[in-house]
Structure formats: structure tokens, C-alpha cells
VOLUMRO-651125 format. One record per residue: residue number from 1; residue in one letter; x, y, z of N, C-alpha, C in turn. Coordinates in Angstrom, 1 decimal. Last residue first. Layout:
BEGIN
NUM, a, X, Y, Z, X, Y, Z, X, Y, Z
...
// end
This chain:
BEGIN
228, g, -23.8, -9.2, -3.5, -25.1, -9.4, -3.0, -24.5, -11.0, -1.5
227, f, -21.9, -8.2, -5.0, -22.5, -9.7, -5.8, -23.9, -9.9, -4.6
226, s, -21.2, -5.5, -3.9, -22.0, -5.9, -5.4, -23.1, -7.5, -5.6
225, e, -19.5, -6.6, -2.3, -20.9, -6.2, -1.6, -21.8, -6.2, -3.0
224, i, -16.8, -7.5, -2.9, -18.0, -8.2, -2.5, -19.3, -7.6, -2.4
223, d, -15.8, -4.9, -3.5, -16.4, -5.9, -4.8, -17.4, -6.5, -4.3
222, s, -14.4, -4.4, -1.2, -15.8, -3.7, -1.4, -16.4, -3.6, -2.2
221, e, -12.1, -5.9, -1.0, -14.1, -6.4, 0.2, -14.7, -5.2, -0.6
220, l, -10.4, -4.6, -2.2, -10.5, -5.7, -2.8, -12.5, -6.6, -1.9
219, m, -9.7, -2.2, -1.3, -10.1, -2.2, -2.5, -10.5, -3.7, -3.0
218, p, -10.2, -2.6, 1.5, -11.4, -1.9, 1.0, -11.1, -1.9, -0.6
217, r, -7.5, -3.8, 1.9, -8.3, -4.3, 2.4, -10.0, -4.1, 1.5
216, a, -4.9, -2.5, 0.6, -5.6, -3.9, 0.2, -7.1, -4.7, 0.3
215, a, -4.4, -0.9, 2.9, -4.7, -0.3, 1.1, -5.4, -1.5, 0.6
214, a, -4.0, -2.5, 4.9, -5.3, -1.5, 5.0, -5.3, -0.9, 3.9
213, v, -2.2, -4.0, 4.2, -3.1, -4.7, 4.0, -4.0, -3.5, 3.9
212, a, -0.1, -1.9, 4.0, -0.3, -2.9, 2.6, -1.4, -3.6, 3.0
211, a, 0.4, -1.0, 6.6, 0.2, -0.3, 5.5, -0.7, -0.9, 4.3
210, a, 1.2, -3.2, 7.8, -0.1, -3.0, 7.9, -0.7, -2.0, 7.2
209, e, 3.6, -3.7, 6.3, 2.7, -4.7, 5.9, 1.6, -4.2, 6.7
208, d, 5.7, -2.0, 4.2, 5.2, -1.7, 5.5, 3.3, -2.8, 5.1
207, g, 7.6, -2.1, 2.0, 7.7, -2.6, 3.2, 7.0, -2.6, 4.7
206, a, 7.2, 0.5, 0.8, 8.0, 1.0, 1.7, 8.0, -0.5, 2.5
205, a, 5.9, -0.9, -1.4, 7.6, -0.9, -2.0, 8.3, 0.0, -0.5
204, i, 3.4, -1.4, -0.2, 4.5, -2.4, -0.3, 6.3, -1.8, -0.7
203, a, 2.7, 1.4, 0.0, 2.5, 0.4, 0.9, 3.8, -0.6, 1.3
202, n, 2.3, 2.3, -3.1, 3.1, 2.6, -1.5, 3.6, 1.9, -0.6
201, g, 0.6, 0.5, -3.8, 2.3, 0.6, -4.4, 3.0, 0.8, -3.4
200, l, -1.3, 1.6, -2.2, -1.1, 0.0, -1.7, 0.5, 0.1, -2.7
199, a, -1.8, 4.0, -2.9, -1.3, 4.0, -1.9, -0.8, 2.4, -1.5
198, r, -3.0, 3.4, -5.4, -0.7, 4.3, -5.4, -0.8, 4.1, -4.1
197, i, -5.0, 2.7, -5.1, -3.9, 1.8, -5.7, -2.6, 2.3, -5.6
196, g, -6.4, 4.8, -4.2, -6.4, 3.4, -3.0, -5.1, 2.8, -3.9
195, e, -6.5, 6.5, -5.9, -5.4, 6.9, -4.6, -5.0, 5.9, -4.0
194, a, -8.4, 5.4, -7.3, -6.9, 5.8, -8.1, -5.9, 5.9, -6.8
193, d, -11.0, 3.3, -7.6, -10.3, 4.2, -6.3, -8.6, 4.3, -7.1
192, t, -11.7, 1.8, -9.3, -12.5, 3.0, -9.3, -11.6, 4.0, -8.3
191, p, -11.3, -1.4, -10.7, -11.1, -0.2, -9.8, -11.6, 1.1, -10.2
190, r, -13.7, -3.9, -11.8, -13.1, -3.0, -12.2, -12.7, -1.6, -11.0
189, i, -16.3, -5.5, -10.8, -14.6, -5.4, -9.5, -13.7, -4.7, -10.3
188, r, -17.8, -5.5, -13.1, -17.8, -5.2, -11.6, -16.9, -5.0, -10.6
187, s, -16.9, -6.1, -15.2, -17.0, -5.1, -15.4, -17.6, -4.5, -13.6
186, a, -16.1, -9.2, -14.4, -14.9, -7.7, -15.0, -15.4, -6.6, -14.8
185, i, -18.5, -9.9, -14.6, -18.0, -10.1, -13.1, -16.5, -8.8, -13.4
184, d, -19.5, -9.8, -17.0, -20.3, -9.3, -15.9, -19.3, -8.8, -14.8
183, g, -17.4, -11.3, -18.7, -18.0, -9.9, -18.7, -18.2, -9.0, -17.6
182, y, -15.4, -13.4, -17.8, -16.5, -13.2, -17.7, -17.0, -12.0, -17.7
181, a, -12.2, -12.9, -18.1, -13.3, -13.7, -18.7, -14.3, -13.5, -19.2
180, l, -11.3, -12.0, -15.8, -11.3, -11.1, -16.9, -12.5, -11.5, -18.2
179, m, -12.0, -14.0, -14.3, -12.9, -13.1, -14.1, -12.7, -12.3, -15.5
178, a, -10.4, -16.5, -15.0, -11.8, -16.3, -15.4, -12.5, -15.1, -15.3
177, e, -8.0, -14.8, -14.9, -8.1, -15.5, -16.1, -9.6, -15.4, -16.4
176, m, -8.0, -14.9, -11.8, -8.1, -14.1, -12.4, -8.2, -13.9, -13.9
175, l, -7.6, -17.4, -10.6, -8.9, -16.6, -10.3, -9.3, -15.3, -11.4
174, s, -5.3, -18.3, -11.4, -6.9, -19.1, -12.6, -7.9, -18.1, -12.2
173, n, -3.7, -16.8, -10.3, -3.6, -16.7, -11.8, -5.0, -17.4, -12.7
172, l, -4.8, -17.3, -7.7, -4.9, -16.2, -8.5, -4.6, -16.2, -9.6
171, a, -3.3, -19.8, -7.7, -5.4, -19.6, -7.2, -5.1, -18.9, -8.3
170, l, -0.8, -19.8, -7.7, -1.5, -20.3, -8.6, -3.7, -20.4, -8.6
169, r, -0.4, -17.8, -5.9, -0.2, -17.5, -6.9, -0.2, -18.6, -7.9
168, y, -1.1, -19.4, -3.7, -1.8, -18.4, -3.5, -1.6, -17.9, -5.4
167, a, 0.9, -21.4, -4.0, -0.3, -21.5, -3.4, -1.4, -20.5, -4.4
166, i, 3.4, -19.6, -3.1, 2.9, -20.7, -4.7, 1.4, -20.9, -4.8
165, n, 4.5, -17.1, -1.9, 3.5, -18.2, -1.4, 2.6, -18.7, -3.3
164, g, 5.5, -14.8, -2.0, 6.4, -15.9, -2.2, 5.5, -17.6, -1.7
163, s, 4.8, -12.7, -2.6, 4.2, -13.0, -1.4, 5.2, -14.2, -1.0
162, g, 5.5, -11.4, -5.5, 6.6, -11.4, -4.5, 6.5, -12.0, -2.8
161, a, 2.9, -12.9, -6.9, 4.6, -13.7, -6.9, 5.5, -13.1, -5.6
160, v, 1.5, -11.0, -5.8, 1.5, -12.3, -5.7, 2.6, -13.2, -5.6
159, i, 2.3, -8.6, -7.1, 1.8, -8.9, -5.0, 2.0, -10.3, -5.1
158, a, 1.9, -9.9, -9.4, 3.3, -9.1, -9.0, 3.5, -9.4, -7.5
157, g, -0.6, -9.3, -9.8, 0.3, -10.9, -10.5, 1.6, -10.6, -9.8
156, w, -1.3, -7.4, -9.5, -1.6, -8.0, -8.7, -0.5, -9.3, -8.7
155, m, -0.7, -6.2, -11.9, 0.3, -5.9, -10.6, -0.3, -7.0, -9.0
154, v, -1.9, -7.0, -13.9, -0.5, -6.8, -14.0, 0.2, -7.2, -12.0
153, a, -4.4, -6.3, -13.1, -4.3, -7.8, -13.0, -2.3, -7.7, -12.9
152, f, -4.1, -3.5, -13.6, -4.3, -4.0, -12.6, -4.0, -5.7, -12.5
151, a, -4.0, -3.8, -16.7, -2.5, -3.3, -15.9, -3.3, -3.3, -14.0
150, v, -5.8, -5.0, -17.4, -4.5, -5.7, -17.7, -3.4, -5.2, -16.2
149, d, -7.7, -3.1, -16.7, -8.5, -4.2, -16.1, -6.8, -5.0, -16.5
148, l, -7.1, -1.0, -18.3, -7.3, -0.8, -16.4, -7.3, -2.4, -15.7
147, e, -7.6, -1.6, -20.9, -6.3, -1.7, -20.5, -6.0, -1.5, -19.4
146, i, -10.0, -2.3, -20.7, -9.4, -3.1, -20.9, -8.1, -2.9, -20.8
145, d, -10.8, 0.7, -20.4, -11.4, -0.5, -19.5, -10.5, -2.0, -19.6
144, g, -9.3, 3.8, -20.0, -9.3, 2.3, -20.6, -9.9, 1.5, -19.8
143, k, -10.1, 5.6, -17.8, -9.7, 5.7, -18.7, -10.1, 4.3, -20.2
142, g, -10.8, 5.0, -14.8, -11.5, 5.8, -15.5, -11.2, 6.0, -16.6
141, v, -7.4, 5.0, -14.3, -8.3, 4.3, -13.7, -9.6, 5.5, -14.7
140, l, -4.9, 4.8, -15.1, -5.7, 4.3, -16.6, -7.0, 4.3, -15.9
139, d, -3.3, 5.3, -13.2, -3.1, 6.3, -14.0, -4.7, 5.9, -15.3
138, a, -3.5, 2.8, -11.6, -4.0, 4.2, -11.0, -4.0, 5.4, -11.8
137, a, -1.5, 1.4, -13.4, -2.7, 0.8, -13.0, -3.9, 2.2, -12.8
136, a, 1.1, 3.0, -12.7, 0.7, 2.4, -14.0, -1.3, 1.7, -14.3
135, d, 1.0, 2.5, -9.7, 1.0, 4.1, -11.0, 0.5, 3.5, -12.2
134, a, 1.3, -0.3, -9.8, 0.2, 0.7, -9.0, -0.2, 1.7, -9.8
133, f, 3.8, -0.5, -11.6, 3.1, -1.3, -12.1, 1.8, -0.5, -11.3
132, r, 5.3, 1.0, -9.1, 5.7, 1.4, -10.5, 4.1, 0.7, -11.4
131, r, 5.1, -1.2, -7.4, 4.8, 0.9, -6.8, 4.6, 0.9, -8.5
130, i, 6.8, -3.3, -8.0, 4.8, -2.9, -8.1, 4.6, -1.4, -7.7
129, e, 9.2, -2.2, -8.1, 8.2, -2.3, -9.6, 7.0, -2.2, -8.9
128, e, 10.0, -1.7, -5.7, 9.9, -0.8, -6.5, 8.8, -0.9, -7.7
127, r, 9.6, -4.6, -4.9, 8.7, -3.6, -4.1, 8.6, -2.5, -5.4
126, d, 12.2, -5.7, -6.4, 10.5, -6.2, -6.5, 9.4, -4.9, -6.3
125, d, 13.7, -4.2, -4.9, 13.9, -4.1, -6.4, 11.8, -4.2, -6.8
124, a, 13.7, -5.2, -2.2, 13.4, -4.1, -2.5, 13.3, -3.9, -3.7
123, s, 11.7, -8.5, -2.6, 13.2, -7.4, -2.5, 12.7, -6.5, -2.7
122, a, 9.0, -9.6, -0.3, 9.4, -9.6, -1.6, 10.7, -8.6, -1.2
121, r, 8.0, -9.7, 2.4, 9.2, -10.9, 1.8, 9.8, -10.6, 0.4
120, s, 6.7, -7.7, 3.2, 7.7, -8.3, 4.1, 8.6, -9.4, 3.1
119, a, 5.0, -7.3, 1.1, 5.5, -6.5, 2.0, 6.7, -6.6, 2.5
118, c, 4.0, -10.0, 0.5, 4.5, -9.1, 0.1, 5.5, -8.1, 0.3
117, h, 2.1, -10.3, 2.9, 3.6, -11.3, 2.7, 4.1, -10.1, 1.7
116, r, 0.1, -8.6, 2.0, 0.8, -8.5, 3.6, 2.3, -8.8, 3.5
115, a, -0.5, -9.4, -0.2, 0.1, -8.3, 0.1, 0.3, -7.9, 1.4
114, a, -1.4, -11.8, 1.0, -0.9, -12.0, -0.4, -0.3, -10.4, -0.3
113, d, -3.8, -11.3, 2.0, -2.8, -11.9, 3.1, -1.6, -11.3, 1.7
112, v, -5.7, -9.8, -0.1, -5.0, -9.3, 1.2, -3.6, -9.7, 2.0
111, g, -5.8, -12.0, -2.0, -5.0, -10.9, -2.3, -4.4, -9.9, -0.6
110, i, -7.2, -13.8, -0.6, -5.9, -14.2, -1.3, -5.2, -13.1, -1.1
109, s, -9.7, -12.7, 0.2, -9.2, -13.2, 0.7, -7.5, -13.3, 1.1
108, a, -10.2, -11.7, -3.0, -10.3, -10.8, -1.9, -9.3, -11.4, -0.5
107, r, -10.4, -14.3, -3.9, -9.7, -13.4, -4.4, -9.4, -12.2, -3.0
106, m, -12.8, -15.0, -2.5, -11.7, -15.9, -2.4, -10.6, -15.0, -2.9
105, e, -14.6, -13.4, -3.2, -14.7, -13.3, -1.8, -13.4, -13.9, -1.7
104, v, -15.2, -14.4, -6.0, -14.6, -12.5, -5.1, -14.0, -12.8, -4.5
103, v, -16.0, -16.5, -6.0, -15.0, -16.5, -6.4, -14.5, -15.2, -6.2
102, s, -18.6, -16.2, -4.4, -17.4, -17.2, -4.2, -16.3, -16.5, -4.5
101, r, -19.5, -14.4, -6.2, -19.7, -14.3, -5.3, -18.5, -14.6, -4.4
100, a, -20.5, -16.3, -8.6, -19.5, -15.4, -8.4, -19.2, -14.5, -7.1
99, i, -21.7, -18.0, -6.8, -20.6, -18.8, -7.6, -20.2, -17.6, -7.7
98, e, -24.4, -17.3, -6.3, -23.1, -16.9, -5.0, -21.7, -17.8, -5.5
97, p, -25.5, -16.8, -8.3, -25.3, -15.6, -7.7, -24.2, -16.1, -6.9
96, p, -24.9, -19.8, -10.7, -25.8, -19.2, -10.2, -24.7, -18.3, -9.3
95, p, -23.8, -18.7, -14.4, -23.6, -19.5, -13.1, -24.6, -19.0, -11.8
94, d, -26.0, -19.2, -16.9, -25.8, -18.3, -16.2, -25.1, -18.7, -14.9
93, f, -24.6, -21.0, -19.9, -25.3, -20.8, -18.3, -24.8, -19.7, -17.3
92, t, -21.7, -21.7, -21.1, -22.4, -20.5, -21.4, -23.8, -20.3, -20.2
91, e, -19.1, -21.5, -18.4, -19.8, -22.6, -19.1, -20.9, -21.1, -19.5
90, g, -17.0, -20.5, -16.7, -16.9, -20.2, -18.2, -17.5, -21.1, -19.3
89, l, -17.6, -20.8, -14.4, -18.0, -19.6, -14.9, -18.0, -19.4, -16.3
88, l, -17.7, -23.4, -13.9, -18.8, -22.8, -14.1, -18.5, -21.4, -15.0
87, d, -14.7, -23.5, -14.3, -15.7, -24.0, -15.2, -17.1, -23.3, -15.5
86, l, -13.7, -22.4, -11.7, -13.4, -21.7, -13.2, -14.5, -22.3, -14.7
85, l, -15.1, -24.8, -10.5, -15.5, -23.3, -10.1, -15.1, -22.3, -11.4
84, v, -13.4, -26.5, -10.8, -14.9, -26.9, -11.3, -15.3, -25.2, -11.0
83, q, -11.0, -25.7, -10.5, -11.6, -26.4, -11.8, -12.8, -26.4, -11.9
82, l, -11.0, -26.0, -7.4, -10.8, -25.0, -8.2, -11.2, -25.2, -10.1
81, g, -12.9, -29.6, -7.0, -11.4, -28.3, -6.8, -11.4, -27.3, -7.2
80, g, -15.7, -31.2, -5.8, -14.3, -30.7, -6.8, -13.5, -30.2, -6.4
79, s, -16.6, -32.2, -3.7, -15.9, -33.5, -3.9, -14.8, -32.6, -5.1
78, d, -18.3, -31.0, -2.8, -18.0, -32.1, -1.8, -16.8, -32.3, -2.5
77, r, -19.9, -29.8, -5.0, -19.4, -28.9, -4.2, -18.5, -29.6, -2.9
76, w, -20.4, -32.0, -7.3, -19.1, -31.0, -6.8, -18.7, -30.2, -6.1
75, d, -21.3, -35.3, -5.9, -21.7, -33.7, -5.5, -20.7, -32.5, -5.7
74, l, -20.8, -37.3, -8.4, -20.7, -36.7, -7.2, -21.2, -35.3, -7.0
73, v, -22.4, -40.2, -9.8, -22.4, -38.5, -9.9, -21.7, -37.8, -8.4
72, r, -21.0, -43.1, -11.0, -22.0, -42.3, -10.1, -21.7, -40.8, -10.4
71, t, -21.2, -45.9, -12.2, -20.4, -44.4, -12.3, -21.4, -43.5, -11.8
70, a, -21.3, -49.5, -11.2, -21.4, -47.8, -11.3, -21.3, -46.9, -11.6
69, g, -18.7, -51.8, -11.8, -20.0, -51.1, -11.2, -20.5, -50.0, -11.6
68, g, -16.4, -52.4, -12.5, -16.8, -53.5, -12.4, -18.5, -53.3, -11.5
67, h, -15.1, -49.5, -11.0, -14.5, -50.6, -12.0, -15.6, -52.4, -11.8
66, t, -16.3, -46.8, -10.8, -16.4, -48.0, -10.0, -15.8, -49.2, -11.1
65, i, -15.9, -43.3, -10.8, -15.7, -44.4, -11.4, -15.7, -45.8, -10.8
64, r, -17.5, -41.0, -9.8, -17.0, -41.8, -9.2, -17.0, -42.7, -10.0
63, i, -17.4, -37.3, -11.0, -18.2, -38.3, -11.0, -17.4, -39.7, -10.0
62, l, -16.0, -34.9, -10.2, -17.4, -35.0, -10.5, -18.0, -36.6, -11.0
61, g, -13.4, -34.5, -9.9, -14.5, -34.6, -9.0, -15.8, -34.5, -9.5
60, a, -12.0, -34.4, -12.5, -12.0, -33.0, -11.8, -13.6, -33.3, -10.1
59, q, -11.4, -36.9, -12.9, -10.3, -36.1, -12.7, -10.6, -35.3, -11.8
58, e, -13.8, -37.6, -13.9, -13.5, -38.2, -12.6, -12.6, -37.4, -11.9
57, l, -13.9, -36.6, -16.0, -14.6, -36.1, -15.0, -14.7, -36.7, -14.3
56, r, -11.7, -37.6, -17.5, -11.3, -36.5, -17.0, -12.6, -36.3, -16.1
55, k, -13.1, -40.2, -17.4, -11.8, -39.6, -16.7, -11.5, -38.8, -16.7
54, l, -14.8, -39.7, -19.4, -15.6, -39.8, -18.4, -14.2, -39.9, -17.4
53, a, -13.8, -39.4, -21.8, -14.2, -38.0, -21.1, -14.6, -38.5, -19.6
52, e, -12.4, -41.6, -22.1, -11.5, -40.6, -22.2, -12.4, -39.3, -21.2
51, r, -15.0, -42.9, -22.6, -13.7, -43.4, -21.5, -13.1, -42.2, -21.1
50, v, -15.6, -41.9, -25.1, -16.4, -41.9, -23.6, -15.3, -42.2, -22.3
49, a, -13.6, -42.9, -26.8, -13.9, -41.3, -26.9, -14.3, -41.5, -25.2
48, h, -13.9, -45.6, -27.2, -12.8, -45.3, -26.6, -12.6, -43.6, -25.9
47, r, -16.1, -46.0, -27.8, -16.1, -46.0, -26.8, -14.9, -45.6, -26.1
46, n, -17.3, -43.8, -30.5, -16.8, -45.5, -30.0, -16.9, -45.0, -28.3
45, v, -20.1, -42.3, -31.2, -18.8, -41.7, -31.0, -18.4, -43.6, -30.6
44, g, -23.0, -40.9, -30.4, -22.7, -41.4, -31.9, -21.1, -42.0, -31.8
43, f, -24.2, -40.9, -28.0, -23.1, -39.8, -28.3, -22.9, -39.9, -30.1
42, e, -25.3, -43.1, -27.6, -26.4, -41.7, -27.3, -25.4, -40.8, -28.0
41, e, -22.9, -45.0, -27.8, -24.1, -44.6, -28.6, -25.0, -43.9, -28.6
40, a, -22.0, -44.3, -25.6, -21.2, -44.3, -26.8, -22.0, -43.9, -28.5
39, l, -23.7, -44.9, -23.8, -23.2, -43.6, -23.4, -22.8, -42.8, -25.2
38, i, -23.5, -47.6, -23.9, -24.5, -47.0, -24.0, -24.4, -45.2, -24.4
37, r, -21.5, -48.4, -23.3, -21.7, -48.9, -24.7, -23.1, -47.8, -25.0
36, e, -20.6, -47.2, -20.6, -20.3, -46.8, -22.0, -20.4, -46.8, -23.1
35, s, -23.9, -47.2, -18.7, -22.7, -47.9, -19.1, -22.1, -47.0, -20.6
34, p, -25.1, -44.0, -17.6, -25.5, -45.0, -18.0, -24.4, -46.2, -18.9
33, l, -24.6, -42.9, -14.3, -24.4, -42.5, -15.4, -24.6, -44.1, -16.2
32, t, -26.9, -42.7, -11.2, -26.4, -43.3, -11.9, -25.6, -43.2, -13.7
31, a, -26.3, -39.9, -9.2, -27.2, -40.6, -10.3, -26.4, -41.6, -10.8
30, g, -25.3, -38.6, -6.7, -25.9, -39.9, -6.6, -26.3, -40.5, -8.0
29, a, -26.0, -35.5, -8.0, -25.9, -36.2, -7.4, -26.4, -37.4, -6.5
28, e, -28.0, -35.3, -10.8, -28.2, -35.1, -9.7, -27.2, -35.8, -9.2
27, l, -28.3, -33.9, -14.4, -27.7, -35.2, -13.6, -27.3, -35.0, -12.0
26, k, -28.8, -31.1, -13.8, -29.8, -32.3, -14.8, -29.2, -33.7, -14.4
25, g, -27.2, -29.4, -13.0, -28.3, -30.5, -12.2, -28.8, -30.8, -12.9
24, e, -25.2, -28.4, -14.1, -26.2, -27.2, -14.3, -27.7, -28.4, -13.7
23, l, -23.0, -29.6, -13.7, -23.2, -28.4, -13.2, -24.5, -27.8, -13.1
22, i, -23.8, -31.8, -15.1, -23.7, -32.6, -13.8, -24.0, -30.9, -13.0
21, d, -24.1, -31.2, -18.0, -25.3, -31.5, -17.3, -25.3, -32.2, -15.7
20, r, -21.3, -30.0, -19.0, -22.6, -29.1, -18.1, -23.9, -29.7, -17.9
19, r, -20.3, -32.6, -18.2, -19.7, -31.6, -17.6, -21.3, -30.4, -17.4
18, l, -21.4, -34.0, -21.0, -21.9, -34.8, -19.4, -21.4, -33.5, -18.1
17, t, -20.7, -32.2, -22.8, -22.1, -32.4, -22.4, -22.4, -32.9, -21.1
16, e, -17.8, -31.9, -22.6, -18.7, -30.5, -22.6, -20.4, -31.2, -21.6
15, h, -17.4, -34.8, -22.8, -16.7, -33.7, -21.9, -17.3, -33.1, -21.3
14, v, -18.2, -35.2, -26.1, -19.3, -35.9, -24.5, -18.7, -35.2, -23.2
13, r, -16.6, -33.1, -26.6, -17.8, -33.2, -27.0, -18.5, -33.9, -26.0
12, q, -13.5, -34.5, -26.6, -14.4, -33.4, -25.9, -15.9, -32.7, -25.6
11, s, -14.6, -37.0, -27.7, -14.3, -37.1, -26.4, -14.5, -35.5, -25.5
10, v, -14.2, -36.0, -30.3, -15.6, -36.2, -30.1, -15.7, -36.5, -28.5
9, l, -11.3, -34.7, -30.3, -12.9, -33.6, -30.4, -13.6, -34.3, -29.8
8, s, -10.2, -37.6, -30.0, -10.1, -36.0, -29.1, -11.1, -35.2, -29.1
7, t, -10.5, -38.6, -32.5, -10.9, -39.0, -30.9, -11.1, -37.9, -30.3
6, r, -9.4, -36.8, -34.5, -10.9, -36.8, -34.1, -11.8, -37.1, -33.0
5, a, -7.1, -37.0, -33.3, -7.3, -35.7, -33.2, -8.7, -35.4, -33.0
4, m, -6.6, -39.9, -33.5, -6.1, -39.4, -32.8, -6.6, -37.7, -32.4
3, e, -6.8, -39.6, -36.9, -7.8, -40.2, -35.7, -7.5, -39.9, -34.2
2, a, -4.7, -38.3, -37.1, -5.9, -37.7, -38.1, -6.7, -38.5, -36.9
1, m, -2.4, -40.1, -36.9, -2.5, -39.3, -36.0, -3.9, -38.3, -36.2
// end
């Protein structure tokens, strides 16, 4: 058991180092990675740890492993998924400005459509609960940053759940987690319009799709402007 834990830790170190080098561009798309044996020597680990690290990079769409051939770096913009976007936000280096803007744009796109669907699909009880969540968030505007962030996230979590779209739900879960963890983004998207939040809650509670969209769009799209 102890040996498995140690292997997992060293594999994580190899994975994080290679991932960072790929995302920062130190390992460019098309570049060939050294063999498992050479990587094991460079990192001072066994080949099993390297193999596990490479498998995770391949699953994330960062490399392509060809058995009996070279392992090549892929262009993560073409081959990666949402997890790569979140990895970029979670790295210690500053993510490119377009990454932060892309996250906020995606959040707005999902959020506006989720609000529309929620107003028509969620049960009356669920829509009334969302109104209460909205009131709670609105009451915190200008008072407690962390408390407001959490309350706002709870409201949007309920809205997306009420939309009945599982893809939206999973994507927004990840996006909100990343944005709350990344201080600069969290502070720049923090809501300031208490009445706008209440309007969204009331529109959804009333089952009014058009009003829900009208309230959600400026609330979410206005954040995009701050990212250029």
C-alpha cells in the first residue's frame, strides 16, 4: 500500500511538470517527448510512474502515445477538453487573458440559456426556492465578498439544475469552482446589482422565460467587458 501511494505521488509530480510545460508552451505542439526510460531517469522515478503520468496527459488530450513509436505533444486548443481550461486557471503561472475571458463568456452563454429553460422546466417549488436564493444573494451585495460569492453560486447552481440540462450543469459546476478558486476572476465577476438578482429570481419564480433571459443576460455578459 505504501509503495502504491509513493508511486502515485511521484507520478503526480511528473504529470504536473509535463502538463505545465505543455500549457506554458515550453513543449510545443508537434514536439516529441523523450522515451519512458529517459523521462524516468530525468525525474528520478520508475517507468511505471512515468507511464501513469503519460496516460493522464493522453486522456486530457495533451499528448498522443503511439505504441512502438514517438509520443507527441498535441495542440491543446484543438484536442483538449474543459479540464484543460480549468487546469490553465489552476496553474501557478498567469493564464493568458483570452483564457479568463473565454471562461466568463462560456459562463454567460450557459447561464442565460439555463435561466430560460429553468423558467419553463423547473417545478413551481423549485422556482420559488430559486427566488429565495436570489433574495439571499441580493441581500449580501456590498456586504460580504465570500458570503456573496457562495450565495450567488448556490443560486446559479439551482438555476442550472432546474434547466434540466445535465451538460450545462456539469460544465457550470466546473467553471464556478475554477472562478471561485482564482481570486482575480472571482473579484471581477462579483455581482453588484442587487435588484438585477432579485429580478432574475422573480422572473424564474413566475415562469417567465423572456424576463428570465432579460435579467440574466446583462448580469452575466457585463462581466465579459472587464476582461477585454
